[in-house]
C-alpha positions in Angstrom: -19.9 10.4 6.2 -16.6 12.3 5.7 -14.8 9.1 4.6 -17.5 8.1 2.2 -17.5 11.7 0.7 -13.8 11.6 0.1 -13.9 8.2 -1.5 -16.7 9.6 -3.8 -14.5 12.6 -4.7 -11.7 10.2 -5.5 -13.7 9.1 -8.5 -14.8 12.6 -9.6 -13.0 14.0 -12.7 -14.5 17.4 -11.8 -13.1 17.4 -8.4 -9.7 16.3 -9.7 -9.7 19.2 -12.2 -10.3 21.6 -9.3 -7.7 20.1 -7.0 -5.1 20.0 -9.8 -5.2 23.8 -10.0 -4.8 24.4 -6.2 -1.7 24.1 -3.9 -3.0 20.6 -3.0 -1.3 19.4 -6.2 2.1 20.3 -4.9 1.2 19.0 -1.4 0.5 15.6 -3.0 4.3 15.3 -3.2 4.2 14.4 0.5 2.5 11.1 -0.4 3.5 10.6 -4.1 7.2 11.5 -4.9 6.5 12.1 -8.6 5.2 10.7 -11.8 8.3 9.1 -13.3 10.4 6.0 -12.5 13.3 8.3 -11.6 11.1 9.9 -8.9 10.3 6.5 -7.5 14.0 5.5 -7.5 15.0 8.7 -5.7 12.4 8.1 -3.0 13.6 4.5 -2.6 17.2 5.7 -2.2 16.2 8.3 0.4 14.3 5.6 2.4 17.4 3.3 2.1 19.5 6.1 3.6 17.4 5.9 6.7 17.5 2.1 6.9 14.0 1.7 5.5 13.0 -0.8 2.7 10.8 0.2 -0.2 7.7 -1.0 -2.1 7.3 0.3 -5.6 3.8 0.8 -6.9 2.8 2.4 -10.2 -0.5 4.2 -9.5 -3.5 3.2 -11.5 -6.3 0.7 -11.6 -9.5 -0.3 -13.5 -7.7 -0.2 -16.9 -10.2 -1.0 -19.6 -8.1 -1.0 -22.8 -5.3 -3.3 -23.8 -2.9 -0.6 -24.8 -2.9 0.9 -21.3 -2.7 -2.5 -19.6 0.5 -3.2 -21.6 1.8 0.2 -20.8 1.4 -0.6 -17.1 3.2 -3.9 -17.6 6.1 -2.2 -19.5 6.4 0.3 -16.7 6.6 -2.4 -14.0 9.2 -4.1 -16.2 11.3 -0.9 -16.1 10.9 -0.7 -12.4 12.1 -4.2 -11.8 15.1 -3.5 -14.1 16.0 -0.4 -12.1 15.6 -2.2 -8.7 17.9 -4.9 -9.9 20.5 -2.8 -11.7 20.8 -0.4 -8.8 20.6 -3.0 -6.0 17.8 -1.1 -4.4 16.2 -2.5 -1.2 12.7 -2.7 -2.7 10.1 -5.0 -4.1 7.1 -4.4 -6.4 3.4 -4.3 -5.7 1.0 -4.6 -8.6 -2.8 -4.2 -9.0 -4.4 -6.7 -11.3 -6.9 -4.3 -12.8 -4.0 -2.2 -14.0 -2.7 -5.3 -15.9 -6.0 -6.0 -17.7 -8.1 -8.0 -15.3 -11.3 -6.3 -16.3 -10.5 -6.9 -20.0 -9.8 -10.6 -20.0 -8.2 -13.3 -17.8 -5.9 -14.1 -20.8 -4.5 -10.6 -21.0 -4.0 -10.5 -17.2 -2.2 -13.8 -17.3 0.1 -12.7 -20.2 1.1 -9.4 -18.6 1.5 -11.0 -15.2 3.7 -13.8 -16.6 6.0 -11.2 -18.2 6.4 -9.4 -14.8 6.9 -12.5 -12.8 9.5 -13.9 -15.3 11.5 -10.7 -15.2 11.2 -10.5 -11.4 12.4 -14.0 -11.0 15.5 -13.4 -13.1 16.2 -10.2 -11.2 15.5 -11.7 -7.7 12.7 -9.1 -7.0 9.7 -10.1 -4.9 6.2 -9.3 -6.3 3.2 -8.5 -4.0 -0.3 -8.8 -5.5 -2.2 -5.8 -4.3 -5.8 -6.1 -3.2 -8.6 -3.9 -4.4 -12.3 -3.7 -3.5 -14.2 -6.7 -2.3 -15.5 -7.7 -5.8 -11.9 -8.5 -6.8 -10.8 -10.4 -3.7 -11.7 -13.9 -4.9 -10.5 -13.3 -8.4 -7.2 -12.0 -7.1 -6.7 -14.9 -4.7 -7.7 -17.4 -7.5 -5.0 -15.9 -9.8 -2.5 -16.0 -7.0 -3.1 -19.6 -6.2 -2.9 -20.5 -9.9 0.6 -19.0 -10.3 1.6 -20.3 -6.9 0.7 -23.8 -8.0 2.8 -23.3 -11.2 5.9 -22.8 -9.0 6.1 -19.1 -8.5 7.0 -18.7 -4.8 8.6 -15.3 -4.5 5.2 -13.7 -4.4 2.7 -12.6 -1.8 -0.8 -11.1 -1.4 -2.6 -8.4 0.6 -5.5 -9.1 2.9 -7.7 -6.5 4.6 -9.0 -6.6 8.2 -12.2 -4.8 7.4 -13.4 -7.7 5.3 -15.4 -10.3 7.2 -13.9 -13.1 5.0 -10.3 -12.4 5.8 -9.9 -14.9 8.6 -10.5 -17.7 6.2 -8.2 -16.1 3.6 -5.4 -15.8 6.2 -5.8 -19.4 7.2 -5.5 -20.4 3.5 -2.4 -18.3 2.9 -0.8 -19.7 6.0 -1.5 -23.2 4.8 0.2 -22.4 1.5 3.1 -20.8 3.2 2.6 -17.5 1.3 3.6 -14.1 2.6 0.7 -11.8 3.5 0.6 -8.0 3.9 -2.2 -7.2 6.4 -3.8 -3.8 6.3 -7.1 -2.4 7.4 -8.6 -1.5 4.0 -9.5 1.7 2.2 -12.5 1.0 0.0 -16.2 1.8 0.8 -17.8 -1.6 1.2 -21.3 -2.7 2.0 -22.0 -4.0 5.6 -22.7 -7.5 4.2 -19.0 -8.0 3.5 -17.1 -5.5 5.7 -17.1 -4.4 9.3 -18.4 -0.8 9.5 -17.4 -0.1 13.1 -13.7 0.8 13.5 -13.5 -1.2 16.7 -14.4 -4.3 14.8 -11.9 -3.6 12.1 -9.2 -3.1 14.8 -10.2 -6.2 16.7 -10.0 -8.2 13.5 -6.6 -6.7 12.6 -5.2 -7.9 15.9 -6.7 -11.4 15.6 -5.4 -11.8 12.0 -2.0 -10.4 13.0 -1.7 -13.0 15.7 -2.6 -15.8 13.2 0.0 -14.5 10.7 2.7 -14.0 13.3 2.1 -17.5 14.7 1.6 -19.6 11.6 2.4 -17.4 8.6 5.5 -16.8 6.5 7.2 -13.4 7.1 4.0 -11.4 7.4 3.9 -7.6 6.8 1.8 -5.6 9.2 0.7 -2.5 7.4 -0.6 0.2 9.8 0.1 3.6 11.2 -2.2 3.0 14.2 0.0 3.0 17.3 -2.4 0.7 19.1 -2.0 -1.9 16.3 1.7 -1.4 16.4 1.8 -1.8 20.2 -0.3 -4.9 20.0 2.0 -6.5 17.4 5.1 -5.7 19.4 3.6 -7.0 22.6 2.6 -10.3 20.9 6.1 -10.6 19.3 7.7 -10.1 22.8 5.3 -12.5 24.6 5.6 -15.2 22.0 9.4 -14.8 21.5 8.9 -14.3 17.8 12.1 -13.1 16.1 12.1 -9.6 14.7 13.5 -10.8 11.4 10.4 -13.1 10.8 8.1 -10.1 10.2 8.1 -6.5 9.1 6.1 -3.3 9.6 4.9 -1.4 6.5 3.7 2.2 6.2 2.8 4.6 3.5 5.3 7.0 2.0 5.0 10.3 3.8 2.8 9.1 6.7 4.1 8.9 10.3 7.7 9.1 9.4 8.4 9.5 13.1 7.1 6.1 13.7 9.0 4.7 10.8 12.3 6.0 12.2 11.5 4.9 15.7 10.7 1.3 14.7 14.0 1.2 12.7 15.8 2.5 15.8 14.2 -0.3 17.8 15.5 -2.9 15.5 12.4 -3.7 13.4 12.3 -4.0 9.6 10.3 -1.2 8.2 9.1 -0.9 4.6 7.4 2.0 3.0 4.8 1.8 0.1 6.1 4.3 -2.5 3.5 5.1 -5.2 4.4 7.1 -8.4 2.6 8.1 -11.6 0.0 10.5 -13.0 -2.9 8.8 -11.2 -2.0 10.5 -7.9 -5.4 12.1 -7.3 -7.6 9.1 -6.4 -4.7 7.8 -4.3 -4.4 11.1 -2.4 -8.2 11.2 -1.7 -8.2 7.7 -0.3 -5.3 8.6 2.0 -7.3 11.6 3.3 -10.3 9.3 3.8 -8.3 6.9 5.8 -6.9 9.3 8.3 -8.3 12.7 9.4 -4.8 13.8 10.5 -3.9 13.7 6.8 -6.5 16.3 6.1 -5.2 18.5 8.9 -1.7 18.3 7.5 -2.8 19.2 4.0 -5.0 22.0 5.2 -2.1 23.5 7.2 0.2 23.3 4.2 -2.2 25.1 2.0 -3.0 27.8 4.5 0.7 28.5 5.0 1.0 29.3 1.3 -1.7 31.9 1.4 -1.1 35.6 2.3 -2.5 34.9 5.8 -0.3 31.8 6.3 1.5 33.4 9.2 -1.6 33.0 11.2 -1.4 29.1 11.0 0.3 27.7 14.1 3.6 26.0 13.5 5.0 22.9 15.1 4.0 19.4 15.8 0.3 20.2 16.3 0.0 22.4 13.2 -1.2 19.6 10.9 2.0 17.6 10.9 1.7 13.9 10.5 4.8 13.5 12.7 
């Protein structure tokens, strides 16, 4: 119920107005470094300093007017330029609905081609982000179309809470396309998604094994230590080289794990979002992980006059 409630609030303009005027707005900086490309670049540089790779994402989805779709495209163009010009260790992740998918296939194709063309010249990898289940087939169809046209430095995202994902993993492995595997963050009906966390986790492990065995440089996106342990155990048992896959995590979440994995010799990449659409992103992060709520609550309490009563240290809401 809590997860569903937070996802509902992520769509509420009233709730956003309330949160914007509380200390939570400042706390969002834990998960979103800022609203400008400069903020993104700063965060990528900081990650690079710790040996961590970056993923750039301009926050926003469900764009319904052409002007905004082109604005998103122009911003991604700028991001690609900065990554190339400053030799940043990052690639770009885009959401199709931000590029006009809900307006027309022609507009999406036009904006996507601009991004891919610039990315190819700059040598920047592009990941096609996945949204709710109603967009999965449309996104995969668009991916396969551009893949067939010769674009190869691209990849997709698949979600272990969707019942269809085993077939999608098999198809991407057949193509030789890179897949980021995550659990999924949208509220879906039981007809299409596993509702029991144990089933989502079991499917994640099964899909991870298929990607590690037969895929092309998969990205395992999770903060769940059991999923991480299962991946490392499979890598060791099968003798899979560390350089043939990578772990991915969210900016600001489980930074202790990020550092430890780097120390252990694994490639780690953080998903770094930026932009003014920080509110729905923040609410979905809270919905995904109760510990995120504890961290945020602790941060807010410590800014109040009675903040000294909040316990300090690792158990005081810290995600680390």
